[in-house]
C-alpha positions, -999 to +999 in steps of 0.1 A: -350+186+737-374+158+735-409+171+746-441+156+736-461+186+750-441+205+724-446+182+698-407+171+699-403+137+695-369+120+700-357+094+674-344+072+705-381+065+715-406+040+700-426+065+684-397+083+668-383+053+656-413+044+639-414+079+624-379+074+607-380+078+569-418+086+568-429+113+546-456+140+555-494+123+550-479+089+564-500+071+589-486+046+613-498+026+643-479+031+671-476+011+705-469+035+735-449+024+766-481+023+787-494-004+763-518+017+743-519+015+705-524+049+686-527+057+650-504+085+643-507+110+613-478+131+601-492+166+593-458+184+589-420+177+590-401+207+602-364+204+598-358+240+615-347+226+648-317+240+667-284+243+652-262+215+659-236+239+681-264+247+705-276+213+709-245+199+720-236+184+687-203+195+672-187+185+639-158+161+642-124+175+634-101+153+610-077+134+630-042+126+609-025+095+624+012+094+628+029+085+594+000+098+570+019+112+542-014+123+524-018+161+528-053+176+534-048+191+499-042+161+484-071+141+495-102+140+475-130+163+485-150+134+498-123+124+521-109+159+530-139+170+549-157+152+575-181+180+582-217+163+589-249+184+584-268+172+613-304+184+615-326+179+648-365+172+634-397+181+650-424+156+640-456+177+642 
């Protein structure tokens, strides 16, 4: 999944964390595990990663508690669906 050689960065790494919320063209200083400090420029952000199911990420199904009298049809739209649109991002 995360592989710097093919320019995929995990958000769980210091570099990935530093990139969260940044836009194309942003320049950041980031310290790498070896202690080296590098200046990184975000040239492009691609949101065309693998589909969530192929990445081992599945949407959660609604779980109804016993005694819950509210039917799925009567719930407001934002409550009825717990589907999450997950995207894996590649920082290039």
